[in-house]
Every structure is written in C-alpha cells, then in structure tokens.
N, C-alpha and C positions, 0 to 999 in steps of 0.2 A: 329502447332504454339507453340513455347516454352512457358513453364509455368514461369511466373514471380514470384520469391520469394521476398517478401517485408519485410521491418523491422517491426516486430510484435509489437503490443501494449501488453506488458506483465503485465500491471496493468491499472486500470481505469484512473490513473493520469499521466501515462507515455506519454510524447510527443516526446522524443528523447532518444537515448541511445548510448552507445559505443559498436561497434562490436569488441569484445575483441579478439576472435580467431575463425578461421575456423577449423572444425573437418573433412572437406572433401576438396578435390582439384578437379580442372577441370578434367573431364574424369571419375570420380568415379561414380559408379552406386549406387543409394540410393533407399530404400524402405520406405513405410510409417512407421513412428516411429523412423527412424534413426536420430541420433543427427547430425545436420548440423553445428551449430555454438554456441558460448557462447556470450551472450549479457549482458553487465553491465548496469543496470538501476540505478536510484537514490537510490534504496533500496538494491539490491542484484545482484549477477551474476547468470544468468539462462541459461539453455540449450534450444535451439530452435530445434524442431523436424520436420522432413519432413512429409508432409501430402499426398504427391503424390509420385508415383514411376517414375523413370527416370534416366537420366545421367546428371551430373553437366556439363552444356555446357559452362557457362561463369560466373566468379565471378566479380561482378560489384563494390563492395566496399571492399577495402583491410582490412585485420585484423589490429586492433589497431586504426581504424578511430573513432574519437569522434563526438558527436553531429549529429548522423544520425537520421533524423526525421522519425517518425512512418509513415509507408506506402511507404517509399522510396525503390525503387527496389534495392536489394542487390545481386541477382544472377538470372541466367536463367537456367531452367531445361528442358532438351530435353525429349519429350515424346517418347514412343515406335515407331520405324520406322523413327524417325527424325535423321538427322545428322548435322554436323557443318554448313552446308549451310543454315540451318533454322535460324541461328543467324545473318545472314547478315541484316544490317539495324537496328538491335536492338540498342537502345540508351543506353549510360552509365547512371548510377544513377546520380540524381541531387546531387550537392555538398551542404554541409551545407550553411545556409543562409548567413553567413558572407563572403563566397567566391563568392557570386553571383554578387557583385557590378561590373558594367560595367567599362571598362578601355579604354584608348585611342586605344589599340591594339585589343580590343574586344568590339565593340559597341553593344548596346542593340539589334539591329536588327540581328546581326550575332549570338548572344547568342540564340535568339529565334529560328533561323533556325537550330542551332546545337542541340537543346534540345527537338526535337519532339519525344514523346514516341512511341514505337512500339506497336500499338493495345493493350492498356491496358485492363485487365479484368474488368468487371463491378465492381463498388465500393461495398464494404461489406455492405449488407443491415442492416436495423434496425428491431428488433422485435417489436411486437405491444406495448410492455411496454417501448420502447425507448432504450432497450439494444441492443448491437451489436450481430449479428449472426455470429459466427465464421465458416468460410467455405473456402475451397481452391479456387484459381482462376479458375481452370478447372471446379470445381463443379458449380461456379457462372455462367461461360460461358454456360454450358450445360443447367442449369436451365433457364437462360435468353432466350436461343434459343427455349426452349420448352414451354416458358411462365409459368414456375412454380414459386410458392411462397416458398422460403426457410423456412418460418416459419412452413410449413406443413411437413417438412422432419426432421427426427431424425438423428443426427450425430453419427458415430461410430469411428471417428478418435480421435487422442489425445485430451483429455479435452473436448470431445463431439463435435469436429469440424466436419462439413459436408464435405465429400470427394466425389470423382467421383463415387465410388461404391454405396454410399447412394442415389445419384440422380438416377443412373441407376436402382437400386433396387426399388425405388419409382415408376419409370416409368413402370418397369416390373410388379409391383403389381397392375397396373391399376390406379395409382394416376392421378388425373385430375388436369389440370391447373386451378389456381385460380388467379384472378386479385389481385395484391397487393393493399391493402387499407391502408390509413394513419389513424391508430387508434389514438384517442386522448390520449395523455400521461398524466398519473396521477403523474408523477415524479415532484418533486418540481422545481420551476423555478431556473435556474442556477444563482449563485451569480454573480453580475456584475463584470467584470474584473477590477482589481485594476490598476489605472493609474500609469505608471512608474514615480518614483520620480527623480528629477534632482540630480545628484551626486555632492556633494560639492567638490571643488578642494582640493587636499591634501595640508597640510601645507608644507613649505619648509623643506628640509632635505633629507637625504639618506633613501631609503626604498626599500624593495623587493616586487615585485608584484607577488601575489600568485593566479593563475587561480582558479576559482570556479569549484569544481567537481559537478556531477549531484545531489548528496545528498544535498550539501550546497545550490545550486540553489533552490531546492525544499523547504528546510527549510526556506530560506529567503522569497520566494514567499508566502508560506502558512501562515507563522506566521505574515508577514506584513498584509496579508488579514485578519487574525484573529483579530489583534489589531485594524484594521480599520473598520471592519464590525460586529464584535461580541461585544455587550455591556457587558463587564466583570464587575463583582463585586466580592469581596473577603471576606471570613469568616475564622477566625482563632480560634482554640480551643487547649487546652493543655490536654494531656492524661498522666496518670501515667502508668508506664511500669513494675513495680516490679513483679506483678502476672504473666504477660506475660513472662518476662525473666525467672522466676522460672519454669514455665510450659515448655518453650523451652528447658531449661537445662535438665529437666526430660525426655522429649520425645526423645531428641537426645542421651541420655545415654542408651536408650532401644534397639537401633538397629543401625547397620552400613549401612543399606539400604537407609538411607536418612539423610540429615542434614538440618533441618528446620531453616530458617532465620527469623529475625523480619519482613522483607519485605513480606514473605509468609503469616504471620499473617495479615499484612496490606491488602494484596490482598483479603484474605478470608473475613475479616471484611468489606471491601468496598462492596464486592459482596453481603454479607448478608444484609447490610444496604440498598442497592438498591432493594433487594428482598422485604424488608419491605415497601419500598417506590417506587413502580414501576413507579409512575409518574415522578420520577427523572431519570429513565432509558430511556431517550428519546433524540431526536435531533430536531432542527428547520428545518421545511420542506417548508419554503417560505410562504405558505398560510395555513399551518397546522403544528401540532406537530406530529412527528412520534414516538410513544411509542413502544419500542421493548420488545419482550417476553423473548428472551435469554439474559442472563447477562454475557457479555464478557468484561473482564478487560484488557486494554492495559497498558503495563509497559515500561517506557522509559529506553533504554539501550544505554550507550555511546559506540560509535564505532569510528574507525579512520575516520576523516573527518566530524563527525556530530553525530547524534543519530537516533535511530529507535525504534518503539514501537511494539514489538511482543505482540500478544493477547492471553490471557488465556481464551479459550472458555468455557462457562458454568461454570464459577468459583464458583457460588453459590452451585453447586452440587458436588464439588470436595473437598476431604480432604486435610489437610495441607501437607501430604507426597506427594500426587499426584501433588499439586500445586508446591511444591518445586522441584520435579524431572522434571516437565514440564518446569518450568522457567529456570532451568539449561540448558536443551536441547535447548530451544528457544534462550537464551542469547548466547550460543556457536555458534549456526547457525548465529545469527545476527553479531557477531564479525568476522565470517568467510565469511560473505556476501552470505550465502546460504539459507536465508529464502525464502520460497515460498509466493506468494501474499496472499494466504488464511491464512498465519500465521501472517501477520502484518496488515491486513485490517479488519475493523469492530469495534464494540464496541461503546458505548456512553460515556465512562468514562476512564480516564487515571490516572496513578500514576507516579510521578516523585520524587525519593528519593535521596536527597543529604546528608543524615545524615552521611554516611560513610566518607564524606569529612569535617565533623565538622561544617557544615552549620546549624545554629540554627533555622532559619526561612526564608522563601522566598515565593514569589508568582509566579506561573507558568502561561504560556500562553496556552490557550485552543487550542487543535489541531483540526481544523475543519475537518469534520462536527460534531465532538463531542460537548457535552454541558457542560462538567465539567472536571477538572483535580485537583488531590490532590497533593499538594506539601508537602513533608515529611522532617522534620528537624531531627537533631541528638538528641539522648537521653542523658540527663545529670542529674547528681545528684544535688539537690538543696533543701533548706529548705522549708517546706510547713507546713501549719497549719492543724492539725488533732485533732478533739475533744478538741479544745481550747488550744492545746499545739503544740510546734514546733517539727517537725519530719523531717527526711531526706527521700526523695523519688526520684526515677528516672523518669523524665518527658520528654515528647516529644511534640513539637508543630507541628500542621499540618494546612495548609491553603488551603481552597477549593476555586478555581476559578470557577465561574458559569456564564453561558450564561443567562442573565436576561430575554431573550425572552422565555426560557423554564423553568428555575428554579427561582422562586421568593425567597426573603430573608428568609421567614418562612420555605419554603420547604428545602432550603439549610441548615438552622440551624437544622431542624429536622433530616436531613441526618447525620450531624456531631454528633448529640446527640446519635443516634444509633451506629455510628462508635466508639465513645468514650466508650460506654457501652461494646461493644465487646472487645475492646483493654484492658480495665481495668478489665474486668471479662472474660478472654479468655475461661473459661469452657463453657460459653454460646455458643461459636462457635461450640461445639460438639453436641449440642442438635438438 
C-alpha cells in the first residue's frame, strides 16, 4: 500500500502553509533524510525531509499551492515491490477550504463520493503529556497492527521521528505490546477561541485589495487574542544612557570581531533583571503560573509582510559580544525566512525597539503566551536636574506591558528598577 505523505506541522501553531517547491518529481527514488519539498509557514521557509524509503508515485499538491492544511495528503510514496498499479483508487488531496463550497454542477453528494480517502494511516498519536508523537505513516500502521504503543519506542529519524526500522527493531528486541492509556494532561487548558469579528464595510472610494499572507494572518489572530484575553497594564520609566554610550564606544574600539549595539545592552539588562526577579520569568498556565528556569529573551525583528521574534536562549549567561553576534545571525535568518522553529519559539519576555525610527515612547502588545514585553524608545538629549543644577543628559523611555495575571504592579515596577540600574551603570552587567 502506498505511503501517504502529508502536509507536516512544522511548528506548534501551524495550521496551514504554502507548498512552495518540490525538490523531487514523480518516479524519483528517495531515502530517509532526502529533502522532498520546501514549505512556507507563517514564520519561515523550511525543508521537508523523507522519513521512509521508496519511489515518488504521485504528487497530489502542485508547487506554489497556498493554504494547504496540516495533515492534507500531498504525495504518495511507493514502497519496495510496489508499482504504479498500487496508485489506482488513490484520492487526490483535499483542496483548501475556500474551494469546497458546493456548486450547481457539483452537489454535496457528488463531492462526498469523489473524496473518499484511500485507506489512511492511523492518526498521529499523542504522548502522555499531550504532545504529538512524530512518526511515519508506515511506522504507525505497523505499530497499530502489532498493538504497540508508540510512546514506548525511540525514534531515529529526522528530529527524533519514529520510522519503520524503529518499530521493527523494537519488535526484534522483544518489545511487548502495551495498551495505550489516556494519561491525564497537566498542560494548561487551551485559551477559548476568539470569535471572529464582523468586518466593517469599506468606505466608498478606489482601493487595492491585498491578500493576507500567512504571517499577517497569524499576527492578526494572535494579537487580537492577546488584547481580548490578556489583562494588560503598562509601566514607563526613563533611563539615562550617557555611561552606556561611553562604554559601548570603548568596547567597539577594542576589536573588529563585534559591534555592540544599544539593543544588545537592553537584551542583557532585561535578562539580568529577570534573573534577579525569577517570579517575573513566568507565563499564565490557566489554573497555575508556570515559572521558567531558563531566561530566554525574544526580540522583535521587522521583516517583509510583518515581524518575527527570534529568541536569544539563556541570555543571562551570555556576554555582550555573544549576544551581539547571535542577534545579527538571527536577524539575518529572520529576514531571509530561514529561522528554524527552535529559534523563534519560547521565552516569557520580549523586546520591541522602535528607537531607530525616532519613536520616543509607545506601548507594545504582549505576544501570547508570554507575560511581558518591553517597548523601547529613542535616546535623546534633554535638560535634567542633577545635584540641584540643570545639566544635559541622553535619556531613553521604556514601557513595560505586563500580564496582570502573572505580574502585579509592584513586581513590574521592581523589574524596571533593576533594568534602569543596569542601563545607567552598565559596568554592573559585567559582574
């Protein structure tokens, strides 16, 4: 029976994607690990690798097709010993939802008769903690026939995926069948779906209709959810930058291996502030607060069609030069659409810096499931009072948006106090 290759979920939030290009054609022989296609998600363009060996028997979804839902069949792979006759009766992939509407020439009954799938593989199972177990269709079929629980089997395929050889090896080693059990999940209850809002008719006049790309759809959905479900409150503080700017100038003059920016100082200061206040390094978990041990800082990067937030992992343990070089690499990948999921997922805290555009002060929307985002304005010279006299200083305003379910006013204020201390006395970041 041919192996069905389906549209993969390349990130936890992915529901559909664009099949950008095929790297194989019908009749090609592929092995595990070979690149089959490139998929454009709302975040990046990623390669899809084969997890089974065989011959590409039929491509069901053409290159360039938009809005292909996750788990939609996109190709059929012939196993060893199978020929083209095995493809007879195989159904084409379902079309995107917008093309499913019945018409006078194609009534609902006819559509149902023409869209019967050909013996689909068992659905991808869930692990005991509610996460998806990644496995090939053939591996799932063998496991189902043998009464095996895939949670007992270790995967050796790409990204830990369970393939045919893993199941056969498990059987050969004397693995015994275990009944699958539905373990209670400790995961927080999913946020209720946000009801779609009616679209206000556009005013009269000429206009151009611009279709939404995947990234813009995701931004619209997630930030609407954020403003409707997260109780935001905002705290603003002003920091003097003269000592920081002097240190930056000194450090950058010492080596050509790095070029530290003000934003790199801000990332490190945020991470060290969270290290001092670990209770703020947390997210809302429905009926609990999830306090994280690793301090990962997400940084908003503007790209064509929207923005993305690559994450500096363990930022509290990295020096300014390391943060600077890592951010340059991540920002470059983001603009080229080459970020991997692990490079933009995670973290409880984000930074959005619009200072380079001359914006003095703004409030940012929290990116769920995070609990805070720091909006950074431009540095500008202004008169200040020091020791009872007027002086000139370079100052910068930052506004912290907080999820009140996780961070109370006093906690947010204390976090900004530590942040201000690090920014105004940057030598303390070196301790």
